[in-house]
C-alpha positions as CSV (number, residue, x, y, z in Angstrom):
1,M,0.0,0.3,0.3
2,I,1.0,3.8,-0.5
3,I,-0.1,6.4,1.3
4,V,-0.8,9.4,0.3
5,T,-1.4,12.3,2.8
6,G,-3.7,15.5,1.5
7,G,-4.7,12.9,-1.2
8,A,-7.6,14.8,-1.5
9,G,-6.3,18.1,-2.1
10,F,-5.1,19.7,-5.4
11,I,-1.4,18.3,-5.9
12,G,-2.1,15.0,-3.5
13,S,-5.2,13.9,-6.3
14,N,-3.0,14.6,-9.1
15,I,-0.6,12.1,-7.6
16,V,-3.0,10.1,-7.0
17,R,-4.5,10.0,-10.7
18,H,-0.7,9.3,-11.6
19,L,-0.5,6.4,-9.5
20,N,-3.9,4.8,-10.6
21,R,-2.1,5.6,-14.4
22,A,0.6,3.3,-13.4
23,G,-1.8,0.5,-12.4
24,I,-1.7,1.2,-8.7
25,T,-4.6,1.4,-6.3
26,D,-4.0,-0.2,-3.7
27,I,-3.6,3.7,-2.0
28,C,-4.3,5.0,1.6
29,V,-5.4,8.4,1.1
30,V,-5.3,10.8,4.5
31,D,-6.9,14.2,4.7
32,D,-9.2,16.3,6.2
33,M,-12.2,16.7,4.3
34,T,-14.0,19.4,6.3
35,D,-14.2,20.6,2.8
36,G,-16.2,18.1,1.4
37,R,-15.4,20.2,-2.7
38,K,-12.2,18.3,-2.0
39,A,-14.1,15.1,-2.9
40,F,-14.5,15.8,-6.3
41,N,-10.8,15.6,-6.9
42,L,-11.3,11.9,-6.2
43,A,-14.2,11.1,-7.8
44,N,-12.1,9.5,-11.0
45,C,-9.9,7.9,-8.9
46,T,-9.4,4.3,-7.2
47,I,-8.4,3.8,-3.7
48,A,-8.2,1.1,-1.2
49,D,-8.9,3.1,1.8
50,Y,-9.6,7.0,3.4
51,L,-8.4,7.8,7.1
52,D,-9.3,11.3,8.4
53,H,-5.8,13.3,9.1
54,D,-7.1,13.6,12.9
55,D,-7.1,9.6,13.2
56,F,-4.4,9.1,11.0
57,L,-1.3,9.0,13.1
58,R,-3.0,7.2,16.3
59,R,-4.3,4.3,13.8
60,I,-1.4,3.7,12.0
61,M,1.0,3.9,15.3
62,A,-1.0,1.7,17.1
63,N,-1.8,-1.1,13.9
64,R,1.5,-2.9,13.1
65,E,-0.5,-4.8,10.7
66,V,-0.9,-1.1,8.7
67,A,2.8,-0.7,9.0
68,Q,3.4,-4.4,7.3
69,K,1.6,-3.2,3.9
70,V,2.7,0.3,3.3
71,V,5.6,0.6,0.5
72,G,6.1,4.0,0.7
73,V,4.6,7.2,2.0
74,L,3.9,10.5,-0.4
75,H,3.4,13.0,2.3
76,Q,1.6,16.3,1.2
77,G,-0.6,16.8,3.7
78,A,0.0,21.0,5.1
79,C,-1.7,23.6,5.6
80,T,-0.7,25.8,2.6
81,T,-2.3,29.4,3.3
82,T,1.0,31.6,3.0
83,T,-1.2,34.7,4.3
84,E,-2.0,32.7,7.9
85,W,-0.4,34.0,10.8
86,D,-1.4,31.5,13.6
87,G,2.0,29.7,14.5
88,Q,0.5,27.2,16.6
89,M,-1.8,26.0,14.1
90,M,0.6,26.3,11.3
91,M,3.6,24.6,13.4
92,H,1.3,21.9,14.8
93,R,-0.2,20.8,11.2
94,N,3.1,21.3,9.0
95,F,5.8,20.6,11.9
96,E,4.6,18.1,14.5
97,F,2.8,16.0,12.2
98,S,5.3,15.8,9.9
99,K,7.8,14.8,12.6
100,Q,5.7,11.9,14.0
101,L,5.4,10.8,10.4
102,L,8.8,10.6,9.6
103,R,9.6,9.0,12.7
104,W,7.2,5.9,12.3
105,C,9.0,5.9,8.6
106,L,12.3,5.5,10.0
107,E,10.6,2.8,12.7
108,H,9.3,1.1,10.0
109,G,11.6,1.5,7.1
110,H,9.2,3.1,4.9
111,P,10.6,5.6,2.0
112,L,9.3,9.1,2.7
113,V,8.5,11.5,0.0
114,Y,7.7,14.7,1.1
115,A,6.6,18.2,0.1
116,S,8.5,20.9,1.3
117,S,8.3,24.4,-0.4
118,A,10.3,27.7,-2.5
119,S,9.0,29.9,0.2
120,V,11.8,28.8,2.4
121,Y,14.0,30.9,0.2
122,G,12.1,34.2,1.1
123,A,13.1,37.3,-1.0
124,G,16.5,36.2,-1.8
125,M,18.0,35.8,-5.3
126,D,19.8,32.4,-4.8
127,F,17.6,29.6,-5.0
128,R,20.3,26.5,-4.3
129,V,19.1,24.1,-1.8
130,A,21.9,25.3,0.9
131,S,21.2,26.7,4.1
132,E,22.5,29.8,3.6
133,C,20.1,30.7,1.0
134,E,17.1,29.8,3.2
135,R,15.3,33.2,4.4
136,P,11.8,32.4,5.5
137,I,9.6,35.6,5.3
138,N,6.2,34.1,7.0
139,V,5.2,31.7,9.5
140,Y,4.1,29.1,6.9
141,A,7.8,29.2,5.5
142,Y,9.0,28.7,8.6
143,S,7.0,25.5,9.3
144,K,8.3,23.8,5.8
145,L,11.9,25.0,6.7
146,A,11.7,23.8,10.3
147,F,10.7,20.2,8.7
148,D,13.3,20.4,6.7
149,Q,16.2,21.1,9.3
150,H,14.9,18.5,11.2
151,A,14.5,15.9,8.4
152,R,18.3,16.4,7.6
153,R,19.2,15.0,11.2
154,Y,18.4,11.8,9.5
155,I,18.4,12.0,5.8
156,E,21.9,10.5,5.1
157,S,22.0,8.0,7.8
158,A,18.2,6.5,8.4
159,R,18.0,3.0,6.5
160,S,14.5,4.2,5.0
161,P,15.2,7.0,1.9
162,V,13.9,10.4,2.9
163,V,13.5,13.2,0.2
164,G,12.1,16.5,0.7
165,L,10.8,18.4,-2.5
166,R,10.9,22.3,-2.6
167,Y,7.9,22.8,-4.9
168,F,7.8,26.2,-6.8
169,N,4.6,27.8,-8.4
170,V,2.2,24.6,-8.9
171,Y,-0.7,25.1,-11.2
172,G,-3.1,22.7,-12.8
173,P,-6.4,20.9,-12.0
174,G,-8.1,20.2,-9.0
175,E,-6.9,23.4,-7.3
176,Q,-10.5,25.1,-7.4
177,H,-11.4,24.2,-3.6
178,K,-8.2,26.7,-2.4
179,G,-9.7,29.8,-3.1
180,S,-7.2,32.8,-2.6
181,M,-4.3,30.2,-2.8
182,A,-5.2,29.0,-6.0
183,S,-2.4,29.7,-8.8
184,V,-2.4,33.1,-10.7
185,I,-3.7,30.9,-13.8
186,W,-6.9,29.8,-12.0
187,H,-7.7,33.7,-11.2
188,F,-6.5,35.3,-14.3
189,H,-9.0,32.8,-15.8
190,R,-12.2,33.4,-13.7
191,Q,-11.5,37.4,-13.9
192,L,-11.8,37.0,-18.0
193,R,-14.8,35.2,-17.7
194,E,-16.1,37.5,-15.6
195,A,-14.7,41.0,-16.3
196,G,-12.9,40.5,-19.7
197,E,-9.7,41.7,-18.1
198,V,-6.7,40.1,-15.8
199,Q,-5.7,42.2,-12.9
200,L,-1.7,42.2,-12.2
201,F,0.1,43.8,-9.7
202,E,2.0,47.4,-10.3
203,G,5.4,47.5,-10.0
204,S,7.4,46.4,-7.0
205,D,10.8,45.4,-5.5
206,G,12.3,47.1,-9.0
207,Y,10.1,45.1,-11.1
208,G,7.9,46.7,-13.7
209,P,3.9,46.1,-14.0
210,G,3.4,42.4,-14.2
211,E,6.9,41.8,-14.7
212,Q,7.2,40.1,-11.3
213,L,9.2,36.7,-12.5
214,R,8.0,33.1,-10.8
215,D,9.1,29.4,-11.7
216,F,5.4,28.3,-12.5
217,V,5.2,24.2,-12.9
218,H,2.7,22.2,-14.0
219,V,1.0,19.7,-11.2
220,D,1.7,16.5,-13.5
221,D,5.4,17.4,-13.3
222,V,5.2,17.3,-9.7
223,A,3.5,14.1,-10.2
224,D,6.1,12.5,-12.2
225,V,9.0,13.8,-9.9
226,N,7.0,12.4,-6.8
227,L,6.4,9.1,-8.8
228,W,10.3,8.7,-9.9
229,F,11.5,9.0,-6.5
230,L,9.5,6.7,-5.0
231,E,9.9,4.2,-7.7
232,R,13.7,4.5,-7.0
233,G,13.5,3.8,-3.6
234,G,17.0,4.2,-2.4
235,M,17.5,8.3,-3.3
236,R,17.6,10.9,-0.4
237,G,17.9,14.5,-0.1
238,I,15.8,17.8,-1.0
239,F,15.8,19.0,-4.0
240,N,14.3,22.1,-5.7
241,L,11.0,21.1,-7.8
242,G,10.5,23.5,-10.6
243,T,10.9,24.1,-14.0
244,G,14.3,26.0,-13.8
245,Q,12.8,29.4,-15.9
246,A,11.4,32.1,-14.5
247,R,8.7,33.6,-16.3
248,S,7.0,36.9,-15.7
249,F,3.1,37.5,-14.5
250,N,2.8,39.2,-18.1
251,D,3.8,35.9,-19.9
252,V,1.0,33.8,-18.1
253,A,-1.5,36.7,-18.7
254,R,-1.2,36.6,-22.1
255,A,-1.0,32.9,-22.5
256,V,-4.6,32.9,-20.7
257,I,-6.0,35.6,-22.9
258,A,-4.4,33.4,-26.0
259,W,-6.8,30.4,-24.8
260,H,-9.9,32.7,-24.4
261,G,-9.0,34.4,-27.6
262,R,-10.1,37.8,-26.1
263,G,-9.4,40.3,-22.8
264,R,-6.7,42.8,-21.3
265,I,-4.2,43.1,-18.8
266,Q,-5.1,45.7,-15.8
267,Y,-2.5,46.9,-13.4
268,V,-3.5,47.3,-10.0
269,P,-1.9,48.9,-6.7
270,F,0.3,46.5,-4.9
271,P,-1.4,45.2,-1.5
272,A,0.0,46.6,1.3
273,H,-0.3,43.7,3.5
274,L,2.2,41.9,1.0
275,V,5.0,44.4,1.4
276,G,7.7,42.5,2.9
277,S,6.3,38.9,2.4
278,Y,6.0,38.6,-0.9
279,Q,8.4,37.1,-3.7
280,S,9.0,38.6,-6.4
281,Y,11.3,36.4,-8.5
282,T,11.9,32.7,-8.0
283,Q,13.6,30.3,-10.3
284,A,14.6,26.8,-9.2
285,D,18.2,25.7,-9.3
286,L,17.8,22.1,-10.5
287,T,21.5,21.1,-10.2
288,T,20.9,18.7,-7.3
289,L,17.4,17.0,-8.9
290,R,19.5,16.4,-12.4
291,A,22.5,15.2,-10.6
292,V,20.7,12.3,-9.4
293,G,19.1,11.5,-12.8
294,Y,16.1,13.2,-13.3
295,A,16.3,14.0,-16.9
296,K,12.5,14.7,-18.2
297,S,12.1,18.4,-19.4
298,F,9.4,20.1,-17.9
299,I,6.1,21.5,-19.6
300,S,6.8,25.3,-20.6
301,I,4.1,27.9,-19.2
302,E,2.2,28.2,-22.7
303,D,1.7,24.6,-23.2
304,G,0.8,24.0,-19.3
305,V,-1.8,26.8,-19.3
306,R,-3.5,25.7,-22.6
307,S,-3.8,22.2,-21.2
308,Y,-4.8,23.4,-17.9
309,L,-7.5,25.6,-19.3
310,D,-8.9,22.9,-21.4
311,V,-9.7,21.0,-18.7
312,L,-11.2,23.7,-16.5
313,G,-13.4,24.7,-19.8
314,S,-14.3,21.4,-20.7
315,S,-15.5,20.7,-16.7
316,E,-17.7,24.3,-16.9
317,R,-19.5,23.3,-20.3
318,L,-20.9,20.3,-18.5
């Protein structure tokens, strides 16, 4: 059995779908289904079991039979609201839960591939997987960095492999329940449908209007890398997961407008509450990922936006 935490969420459900495509259905999904809309993400997937987030650790730690069935854990579950400042909740959900799950995996020899975040780099310009590059600027980013630091104590010496993947800006099908935390592609699509224009921030941090740069990575690529590490089993370490190419918000907006065949860009004032806690530039350094043998190319923003909006468009016509 493969355990996918956060399996009803955006990235987790896409991983479940990729496992199904590979013929794997012996999957236990772990999630918090308080928001029942997430169930739609799994409606076309096949799984063997579902456990609520609050019951999961207690049940697996009390049941050795479960431990014997597990062949790997893909840990995607987390509070991903970057504007949340409840540090106690954030550390409980993102750090303490992950720490206990890691301990269980190490005790039973299970491979663990977990989701970290490029937010740990903060407003820096150097995106190497190195401690001197890590400068979190919000409590979400700190919770992710704290677990990376904890995992580093075990990665090299543990008998079971541990892999952390620092996701950059992920987009694609299955994120509709995320609201304000959904990708800009989803928001641009909605804005064009409702008002005929895409809203981008005016200049910030020395960047011109809409020229802030991010590394946008399609969720299919994220799922592929997760499964690649799980299949190889013996690899360990923390790796960046992006395309390695920064693209401007203007580029993304133009790709969305091209799909719709209409629309314009409107620049709006930069929000005061994001000053000092906003990444105006990200670009994954893929040196270590390529060094361990992941050679597949990543989906371009033009191709990714087109395929994503094809899915959104077809679902909205139903």
